[in-house]
C-alpha positions in Angstrom: 9.5 60.7 -15.5 11.3 58.9 -12.7 9.0 56.8 -10.6 9.2 56.2 -6.8 11.3 53.3 -5.8 9.1 53.0 -2.7 5.9 52.9 -4.8 7.5 50.3 -7.2 8.6 48.1 -4.3 5.2 48.3 -2.6 3.4 47.5 -5.9 5.6 44.5 -6.6 5.4 43.3 -3.0 1.6 43.6 -3.0 1.6 41.6 -6.2 3.8 39.0 -4.7 1.6 38.8 -1.6 -1.4 38.3 -3.9 0.5 35.6 -5.8 1.3 33.8 -2.6 -2.3 33.7 -1.7 -3.1 31.7 -4.8 -1.1 28.6 -3.9 -2.2 28.9 -0.3 -5.8 28.8 -1.5 -5.6 26.1 -4.2 -2.6 24.1 -2.9 -4.3 22.4 0.0 -7.4 21.9 -2.1 -5.4 20.1 -4.8 -3.2 18.2 -2.4 -6.3 16.7 -0.8 -8.3 16.2 -4.0 -5.8 14.6 -6.5 -4.9 11.0 -6.8 -1.4 10.7 -5.4 0.0 8.7 -8.4 -1.5 11.1 -10.9 -0.2 14.1 -8.9 3.2 12.5 -9.0 3.1 12.2 -12.8 2.2 15.9 -12.9 5.1 16.8 -10.7 7.4 14.7 -12.9 6.3 16.5 -16.0 6.5 19.9 -14.3 10.1 19.1 -13.3 11.0 18.8 -17.0 9.1 22.0 -17.8 10.9 23.8 -15.0 14.2 22.8 -16.7 13.2 23.6 -20.2 11.6 27.0 -19.7 14.7 28.8 -18.4 16.7 27.2 -21.2 14.2 28.3 -23.8 14.0 31.8 -22.1 17.7 32.1 -23.0 18.4 34.7 -20.2 16.4 37.3 -22.1 14.4 38.4 -19.0 17.4 39.5 -16.9 19.3 40.9 -19.9 16.3 42.9 -21.1 15.6 44.5 -17.7 19.3 45.5 -17.2 19.9 46.8 -20.8 16.5 48.4 -21.6 16.6 50.3 -18.3 19.8 52.0 -19.4 18.5 53.1 -22.8 14.8 53.5 -22.2 14.8 57.2 -22.9 16.0 56.4 -26.5 12.9 55.1 -28.3 14.9 53.9 -31.3 17.5 51.9 -29.4 14.8 50.5 -27.2 12.7 49.4 -30.2 15.8 47.7 -31.8 16.7 45.8 -28.7 13.1 44.8 -28.0 12.9 43.4 -31.6 16.2 41.5 -31.3 15.3 39.9 -27.9 11.8 39.0 -29.0 13.1 37.4 -32.2 15.7 35.4 -30.3 13.0 34.3 -27.8 10.7 33.1 -30.6 13.5 30.8 -31.9 14.7 29.5 -28.6 11.2 28.8 -27.2 10.1 27.0 -30.4 13.2 24.9 -30.1 12.4 24.1 -26.5 8.8 23.2 -27.5 10.1 20.8 -30.1 12.5 19.2 -27.6 9.7 18.8 -25.0 7.4 17.1 -27.7 10.2 14.8 -28.6 10.8 13.9 -25.0 7.3 12.9 -24.0 6.3 11.3 -27.3 9.5 9.4 -28.1 11.8 9.2 -25.1 9.6 9.1 -22.0 8.1 5.8 -21.3 4.5 5.6 -19.9 4.2 9.4 -20.1 0.7 10.8 -19.4 0.1 12.4 -22.8 -2.7 14.7 -21.6 -0.6 16.2 -18.7 2.5 16.7 -20.9 0.5 18.2 -23.8 -1.2 20.6 -21.4 2.0 21.7 -19.8 3.7 22.2 -23.2 1.6 25.3 -23.8 3.7 27.0 -21.1 6.7 26.9 -23.4 4.7 28.5 -26.2 3.4 31.1 -23.7 7.0 31.9 -22.9 7.4 33.4 -26.4 5.2 36.3 -25.3 6.9 36.8 -21.9 7.9 40.4 -22.4 7.3 41.5 -18.8 11.0 42.4 -18.7 10.2 45.4 -20.9 7.5 46.6 -18.5 9.8 46.2 -15.5 12.6 48.1 -17.3 10.1 51.0 -17.8 8.9 50.5 -14.2 5.2 49.9 -15.3 4.4 48.1 -12.0 0.9 49.4 -11.8 0.0 47.8 -15.1 1.8 44.6 -14.1 -0.1 44.3 -10.8 -3.5 45.1 -12.2 -3.3 42.8 -15.1 -1.8 39.9 -13.1 -4.4 40.1 -10.4 -7.2 39.9 -12.9 -5.7 36.9 -14.7 -5.0 35.1 -11.4 -8.5 35.6 -10.1 -9.9 34.2 -13.3 -7.5 31.2 -12.9 -8.6 30.5 -9.3 -12.3 30.6 -10.3 -11.6 28.3 -13.2 -9.9 25.8 -10.9 -12.8 25.6 -8.5 -15.2 25.4 -11.4 -13.6 22.7 -13.5 -11.2 20.8 -11.2 -13.5 18.7 -9.0 -12.4 15.0 -9.4 -9.3 13.1 -8.3 -8.2 12.5 -11.9 -8.6 16.1 -13.1 -4.9 16.7 -13.0 -4.6 17.3 -16.8 -7.4 19.8 -16.6 -5.5 21.6 -13.8 -2.3 21.6 -15.9 -4.3 23.0 -18.9 -5.8 25.8 -16.8 -2.3 26.7 -15.4 -0.8 26.9 -18.8 -3.6 28.9 -20.3 -3.5 31.4 -17.4 0.3 31.9 -18.1 -0.5 32.3 -21.8 -3.2 34.9 -21.2 -1.0 36.8 -18.7 1.9 37.0 -21.2 -0.3 37.9 -24.2 -1.9 40.8 -22.4 1.6 42.2 -21.6 2.8 41.7 -25.1 -0.3 43.4 -26.7 0.0 46.3 -24.2 3.7 46.8 -25.1 2.9 46.7 -28.8 0.9 49.9 -28.4 4.0 51.7 -27.1 7.0 49.9 -28.8 7.1 49.1 -32.5 9.2 46.3 -34.1 12.3 47.5 -35.9 12.9 45.7 -39.2 16.4 47.2 -40.0 18.3 44.9 -37.6 21.7 43.6 -38.9 23.7 40.5 -37.9 26.6 42.5 -36.2 24.0 44.0 -33.8 22.7 40.5 -32.8 26.0 38.5 -32.4 27.3 40.2 -29.2 23.9 39.9 -27.6 23.7 36.2 -28.3 27.1 35.7 -26.7 26.0 37.5 -23.5 22.7 35.6 -23.5 24.6 32.3 -23.8 26.2 33.0 -20.5 23.0 34.1 -18.9 21.1 31.0 -19.9 23.7 28.9 -18.1 23.3 31.1 -15.0 19.5 30.9 -15.3 19.8 27.1 -15.1 22.1 27.0 -12.1 19.2 25.4 -10.3 20.0 22.2 -12.2 23.1 22.0 -10.1 21.3 22.6 -6.8 17.6 21.9 -6.2 17.0 20.0 -9.4 20.1 17.9 -8.7 18.9 17.2 -5.2 15.6 16.0 -6.5 17.3 13.7 -9.0 19.5 12.2 -6.2 16.4 11.8 -4.0 14.4 10.0 -6.6 17.2 7.6 -7.4 18.7 7.0 -3.9 16.4 8.6 -1.4 14.2 5.6 -0.4 10.4 6.0 -0.3 8.8 8.1 -3.0 7.2 10.2 -0.2 10.6 11.7 0.4 10.5 13.3 -3.0 7.0 14.7 -2.2 8.3 16.1 1.1 11.2 17.9 -0.7 9.1 19.2 -3.6 6.3 20.5 -1.3 8.7 22.1 1.0 10.7 23.7 -1.8 7.5 24.9 -3.5 6.1 26.4 -0.4 9.2 28.2 0.7 9.9 29.5 -2.8 6.4 30.9 -2.7 7.2 32.7 0.5 10.3 34.1 -1.1 8.3 35.6 -3.9 6.9 38.0 -1.4 10.2 39.6 -0.4 12.6 39.0 -3.3 11.0 42.0 -5.2 12.6 44.3 -2.6 15.9 43.4 -4.3 14.7 42.8 -7.8 12.6 45.9 -8.2 15.7 48.1 -7.6 17.7 46.6 -10.5 16.5 48.9 -13.3 17.2 52.0 -11.2 20.6 50.7 -10.0 21.6 49.8 -13.6 20.7 53.3 -14.7 22.7 54.9 -11.9 25.8 52.8 -12.8 25.5 53.6 -16.5 25.4 57.4 -15.6 28.5 57.0 -13.4 26.6 57.9 -10.2 28.5 55.5 -7.9 27.6 57.2 -4.6 23.9 57.2 -5.4 24.2 53.6 -6.6 25.7 52.5 -3.2 23.1 54.5 -1.3 20.2 52.9 -3.1 21.7 49.4 -3.1 22.5 49.6 0.6 19.0 50.7 1.5 17.4 48.1 -0.7 19.5 45.2 0.6 19.0 46.4 4.2 15.2 46.5 3.7 15.4 43.0 2.2 17.4 41.5 5.1 15.1 43.3 7.6 12.3 41.0 6.3 14.1 37.9 5.2 16.0 37.2 8.4 12.9 37.0 10.7 11.0 35.1 8.0 13.8 32.5 7.7 14.0 32.2 11.5 10.3 31.9 11.8 9.9 29.3 9.1 12.8 27.3 10.6 11.1 27.3 14.0 7.5 26.6 12.7 8.3 24.2 9.9 6.0 21.4 11.1 3.1 23.8 11.9 3.3 25.4 8.4 3.4 22.0 6.6 0.5 20.7 8.6 -1.5 23.8 8.0 -0.7 23.6 4.2 -1.1 19.9 3.4 -2.7 18.3 6.5 -1.3 16.1 9.2 0.0 13.6 6.7 2.8 16.0 5.8 4.0 16.6 9.4 7.3 14.8 8.6 7.9 17.4 5.9 8.3 20.1 8.5 11.9 19.3 9.1 12.6 19.7 5.4 10.9 23.1 5.3 13.0 24.1 8.3 16.1 23.1 6.5 15.1 25.2 3.4 14.6 28.2 5.8 18.0 27.8 7.3 19.6 27.4 3.8 17.9 30.7 2.7 20.2 32.7 5.0 22.8 31.9 2.4 20.6 32.2 -0.6 19.4 35.7 0.3 23.1 36.9 0.3 23.6 35.3 -3.1 20.5 37.1 -4.4 22.0 40.5 -3.4 25.6 39.9 -4.6 24.7 38.3 -7.9 21.7 40.6 -8.9 22.5 44.0 -7.5 26.3 44.0 -8.0 28.0 41.4 -10.2 25.3 41.2 -12.8 25.0 45.0 -13.1 28.8 45.2 -13.4 28.6 42.9 -16.4 30.2 39.9 -14.6 28.0 37.2 -16.2 30.9 35.0 -17.0 32.2 35.2 -13.5 28.8 34.3 -12.1 28.6 31.4 -14.4 32.1 30.0 -13.4 31.4 30.4 -9.7 27.9 28.8 -10.0 29.2 25.8 -11.8 32.1 25.4 -9.4 29.8 25.4 -6.4 27.4 23.2 -8.3 30.2 20.7 -8.7 30.8 20.8 -5.0 27.1 20.0 -4.4 27.3 17.1 -6.8 30.4 15.7 -4.9 28.7 16.1 -1.5 25.5 14.5 -2.8 27.6 11.6 -4.1 29.2 11.2 -0.6 25.7 10.9 0.8 25.0 8.1 -1.6 28.1 6.2 -0.5 27.2 6.8 3.1 23.6 5.6 2.6 22.5 9.0 4.0 20.4 10.4 1.2 17.5 12.2 2.9 15.7 15.5 1.9 17.2 17.4 4.9 20.7 16.1 4.2 20.4 17.2 0.5 19.3 20.6 1.5 22.3 20.8 3.9 24.8 19.8 1.2 23.4 22.5 -1.1 23.7 25.1 1.6 27.4 24.2 2.0 27.9 24.5 -1.8 26.1 27.9 -1.8 28.2 29.1 1.1 31.3 28.6 -1.1 29.5 30.4 -3.9 28.7 33.4 -1.7 32.3 33.6 -0.3 33.8 33.9 -3.8 31.0 36.3 -5.0 31.7 38.6 -2.0 35.5 38.6 -2.8 34.7 39.5 -6.4 32.3 42.3 -5.4 34.8 43.8 -3.0 37.4 43.9 -5.8 34.9 45.7 -8.1 33.7 48.1 -5.4 35.7 48.2 -2.2 33.1 50.5 -0.6 30.4 47.8 -0.9 29.0 46.4 2.4 27.0 43.3 2.6 26.2 42.8 6.3 26.1 46.0 8.3 25.5 46.5 12.0 21.8 46.9 11.2 21.5 43.5 9.5 23.3 41.8 12.4 20.8 43.3 14.8 18.0 41.9 12.6 19.5 38.5 12.9 20.1 38.7 16.7 16.6 40.0 17.3 15.1 37.1 15.2 16.9 34.6 17.5 14.6 35.8 20.3 11.7 34.1 18.5 12.8 30.8 20.1 12.2 31.7 23.7 8.9 33.2 22.7 8.0 30.0 21.0 9.0 28.0 24.1 6.9 30.1 26.4 3.8 29.8 24.2 4.2 26.0 23.9 3.9 25.8 27.7 0.3 27.1 27.5 -0.8 23.8 25.8 -3.1 25.6 23.4 -5.0 24.0 20.5 -2.9 23.4 17.3 -4.0 26.4 15.3 -4.1 28.8 18.2 -0.6 27.8 19.3 0.9 28.4 15.9 -0.9 31.5 15.0 -0.3 33.1 18.4 3.4 32.3 18.1 3.6 33.9 14.7 1.6 37.0 15.7 3.5 37.7 18.9 6.9 37.2 17.1 6.0 39.6 14.3 4.7 42.3 16.7 7.7 41.9 19.0 10.2 42.2 16.2 8.8 45.3 14.5 7.8 47.0 17.8 11.4 46.7 19.1 12.8 48.1 15.8 10.3 50.9 15.8 11.1 52.0 19.4 14.8 51.5 18.7 14.2 54.1 15.9 15.3 51.9 13.0 15.2 54.3 10.0 13.7 51.7 7.6 10.8 50.7 9.9 10.2 54.4 10.9 10.2 55.5 7.2 7.8 52.7 6.2 5.5 53.3 9.1 5.4 57.1 8.5 4.8 56.6 4.7 1.9 54.2 5.4 0.3 56.4 8.0 0.5 59.4 5.7 -1.3 57.5 3.0 -4.0 56.5 5.4 -4.0 59.7 7.4 -2.9 62.6 5.2 -2.5 64.9 8.2 -0.3 62.5 10.2 3.0 63.8 11.5 5.9 61.7 12.9 
């Protein structure tokens, strides 16, 4: 039975909004509680984990969503592919676990054993990461319910057990165990519906491994962008606080993105199915609506975060993080490019099977980022904001070539329509609103919250009265859910 795209999108967005509340609740608590040096060691270990987990994941998540969604009506084929991908995941994650153990027991000097050991559980938990199967079958109700329960338990555990400045290892353990529990529940749920197939042959596995080899490189493209920036910053960026400003700003903005990125990502299984059935017109219609909905939200969010960077960082981490506001603003401006890449790579190139092209373009733009970062070193200009700027330039090159490739695959594709340009222009009006409110000389919290509230109301009110179809449809749907007798 085909499920509602609107319902799926809303479920995934609600889950993302819930997930963003978690770091907003515990982030300030931990930032103020933990010893700065210990917290730095934790972030150092987490950086290594964030590199290893995508490698160990071997691109299975994205491949599983795309491929299973095309064959999900065929139970036998679905079972075979699930078995193959799970088996590959067991091998690659165990290999990643072994590499991590080798790193912090033999290669890393002065490693905090307790923190690294606690975080290593996340790699083992990755073995049971089979949420791609649930997403391919569009089981978003289950995903949301299960994840909310696990995350609530995780928050309670933090406030119950993490109470001292040196409880960093305890926090790392709770984080890892919550991921393990979340993944195990999904795996056990799937095992009631999908059985392992034990008649797999090598010829069935070989082409899948070749495709996954490309995907794992694409999954680790962050090594050439944000991770590379952090490496340059730690080596050539002056005070260690600069690294903290970058990491906190990146983490906070990526958390914000988790709210809206599902608008694009939730449509991938349905888009993949339409392409496999040769329904090009329906594919373009759904893709256009999905990307337009995404830009309707992300453009004002980017503009608002760029404008309110200092307020957001002070609210999140306290006044000691005021200087990180400019870094958050830089990330927000960079995201105007990143959101276009998300659309082009995930909704078009990837679904057309262009993994190798994505890989080549990603590494080309990553090499540009490395070159620009090196120039900053020679110019003694390595700062968090400058590194975000060089990455934005490299990603602009990436988007340019991705767009050319997309147009060659499907000349009817449109990235920026008149609607999305209107969203951008309307977002620019936030700045005079902000200027006007700043003249009122209000208290810190009132000034920021009033600015955000008025900008949000202004933006959506203008679009509603301008009869924007996406805003009107969303409003009508919500009102009908609340008031069954409501008529537009």
